[in-house]
N, C-alpha and C positions, 0 to 999 in steps of 0.2 A: 363492599360494593356501592356503585350510586346510583341509586334508580330515580333521579332528580331530574330526567330528561325521557323519561317510559311513562306510557299511558299506564293510568292506575283505574282501577273500577270501583263503583260506588262500592257501596255496601251490599245493596240486592245484588247487583251483578258479580261480584267477589263469590256472593253465595250460590249463584248460578254458575259459575266457574267450578267452585269446589263439588257441586252435584254431577258437574259434567264430567269429573275425571271419573268414579267409577261407571256411570252412564254412558261413555263413550267407548271403555276398557271395556265391558262386559259386552258393551253390546254388538262392538266388533266383532266378539267372540262368536255371538246367535249367529249374526250378518254371513262368518264365514262357515255356520253349521247351513245354513237354510242355501247357501251357496254350494255348498259339498266342494268348498277350498280353502284347506288348512291354514295354506300360502295369504291369508288374506289376514296380515297382523297388522292395520294400520289402524284399527280401535287402540291395539296398545301404544301404539307410537306415538298417535294422537294423545291419549290418559298420559304419558308419561312427560310428555311436551307442556301439556299444560298444566300439571303434578309440580313441574320445572320451573313455570311464570307463577305460579301462586307462593315458591319459596321464594322466588328474587323479588317480590313485590312487597316481602314481610318486611316489617320494620329490625324484627330478628331472625336473622339467617339460618337456614338447617341445611350443611353442605349435602345432605344424603338425598335429600329433595331435589337438592339442585342441582345431582347430578343424576336424575333419573333419565335427564332424555339420554345422555352419553352409554347408559347402561341397554337404551332402548335400540338407539345405532345402532350398539355392537352386537345385541341379540341378533336383533331383524334384519337388520338392514343390511349389513358386512357381510360379503361373501365367509362361508364356514362350513364346517360340517354340523353344526348344530340344527335338526332339522327343526322347521316351524310347528308341529305338534299341537295340536287345542289343550290339552295338558299342563305344557307350558305356556301357551296363553294364558290360562285359565293360573297358574301361578304365579305369572309375571301379574295380571291384573289385580288379584290379591293384595300379591306385595306393593302396588304402589298405592291400593286403597287404604292398609294399614300407613304407609308413611302419612298419607296424606291426614289423617286419621291421628298420628305422631305431631304431625304439622301443626294443626287445628290448638290441642292441647296443649302442647310445649311451648311454640314458640310465637303465639298469638294469632293474633286475626290482623288484616291491614285495618281494620276501626280500631287499632291500638294506638297507629300512631295518629286518628283526628283525635285523641283524647277518651276514648271510651275503653279506660281500663282503671284499677286499682290505683288511685291518687298518689299513695308514697312511690309507685311505677311512675308515675307521669310523674314526682315530683323529680328520678333519679333522672329520666328523660330530659327533661329541661335542663336539669343541672349539668347532662353532658352537654348539652347542645351550647350554653352558657358557656363554659370554658373553653369548647372546640377550639378560637380562634385564638386562644391565648399560648396554645399551644401546636402551632401547624407545621413549627420547625423540627421535630422531635426526630429525631434521625429512628430509623429501624432495629439498629441493634440497642439502641438508650432506650425505648417501646419495650422493646422486647425483656430487657433485664426489669423494667418498672412492672411488669406486669408478672413476673417469676417472685420479683420481692412482694407482689400481694399474695399470689397463690402458695410461696411456703410459708408465708405467716400464716394463712388462712388453715391452713393444714398443721399447725405447728412445726415447722422444721425451720426453727430457729436460728439455727448456726447456717443455713443454707439463706434464712432473709438476711444476715448481716452480711454476706459476703455480697451478694446480688445486690445490697441496699448500697455498699460500697464502689461496684461496679456502676453502678448508674450514676449515682453522685460523680464520679470521676469523669464520665460522657457529658454531662449537663454541663453547657456555660453557664458562668454568672450574670445575673442582671434580669431584671423584667420579671415575668411570670414564672422565670426557671425558680427565682429566689421562692416560693412557696413551694414548688415541686421537690426542694433540695429540701427545705425543711420539713414537709412531708416526709420524706424517706428519712433525714435524720430521726425523727419521732418514730417511727416505725423498725428503725435498725435498735435505736435506745431502750424500745419495749422489747423488742426482740432478744437484745443481750440481757434484760433482767429476766426475762421469762428462762432462758435458758439457763440462769444461776438460778431458779426456783423463785424469785421474786414476783410476786402477781399483782402488789400494787403496781399500776399505771404510772408511769414516770410523767412527774410535774415539771420538771429542769427543762424542760423544751419545750416552744407553744409557739405558735402563731403571731407575728407583729399586727399591729392593724390592716396595715396595708398589703400584707399575704392573706388576711382575715378575710378579706373580697372574692377569694375564690373556691373556699369553704365552701361544703355543703348545706353547712347546721351551723349558723350564727343565731346565738341568743343572747340575751342582758344575761349580766351575773347574776341578776337574783333569780334566776330558773335554771342556772351549772347547778345541776348534784354533784356530779364527781369532773372536775376539771380534768383531768389526768386523760381519763378515760373519754373524756367528748377529744380530744387532743388528736388522740391515738385513731378513734374511728373515724374523725373527718379527714386525716391523713389516709388511711385506708381508702376511705372513699374515694378521695383525690385520686390514689394511684389506679386506683380502680377506672375512674372515667377518661382520665389521661391516658392507660392502656387501652381503654374500647376506643377512643378515637383515632387511636395512631398506632397499633398492634397488630395489623390484618393478621400474620400469624396465628395470634389466641384470639382470635374474634370468639370462636366459635367455644373457646373451650370458657371463654369470659359471660359468653350466656347461661352457661352453664349454671355458672357460680354468684349469677346477678342476684338470686334470691337470699342468699347472704346476707347483701350491701343493701337490698329491700328490709330484710329482718333487721338491721341496725338503727334504719330510717325510721321505723314502723317503732321505737322505743324512746324518739324524739318527736312522736305525730303531735301528742298532746302541745308541748311545748313551744310548737311549730304554730301550733293555735287551725292545724287543717284536718278536716272533718269529714 
C-alpha cells in the first residue's frame, strides 16, 4: 500500500489520534445513554475509521485493523436485522480498543518510519528500501514463489523449498540484479537439499560473486567471516525476504509476522557490522 501522498501526523498528533479511538468510541456510547437514543452509533463508527487510518499510515500493515471501518459500516450503517443495542456498541468499542493495543504492540508506530526503532530493524528496513529499485519488474507469481521458498525453509519444509526455488528460478529472466536473486535461490535450494539429507553443515560450493555481493545485506571483510557457508545462506534468505517484501503483496502480512526471524539473523552480525 502506498502512503506516500497521505498526510502523516507528527508523533504528538499520532498519540492524540491513538487516544481518540477509545475516547470517541466509548464517548459516543455515553452520549447515546444521555440522549436515550441507542441508535446513536457514530462514536463507534468514528472510532473504527480512526483505527483504520492509524493502521493505514503504519510502516507495517495490520489487515484486521485496516478492515475495522468495513466492520463498522456493515454492523451499524447498512440495513439489517442487527439491533444497535448499547451492549453491541460496548462490545464493538472494546474490540477496536483491543485491536488498537495490538496494532501498537505488534506493528510498531509511525515513529518507526522516522527512525525511532531498534538499530537492526532500521538496518533491515534501510536494506529493503535500498534494493527496491533493483527488483521492480518481478511478476506477482514469481514474487509469491520467492516468498514461499523463504517460508518453507524457515519452517524446515526443505523438499518444498527445493520445489519452490526451482519454480522461481524458472520464472526469473537472466541478467542484471536478477542474477543475485537467482544465486540466492540456488544457495537456499542447495542448503535445503543438504538439510533434507541430514547434512547440517552449510553449503560452501555456491556463493555470491563480487558484483552480486553489492545486493546482499551483510558485507564483511574476510577476516571477520567466521562461517562463510552460513553467511552466504543467511544473506540469501534475507535477500529472498526483502525481495518478497517489496514485490509480493499477497504475502505482506505473513512476511511482517516473520520479520523477527530475519532481524534475529542480523543481530548475530551486529558487532561485525560495527552497529551499536
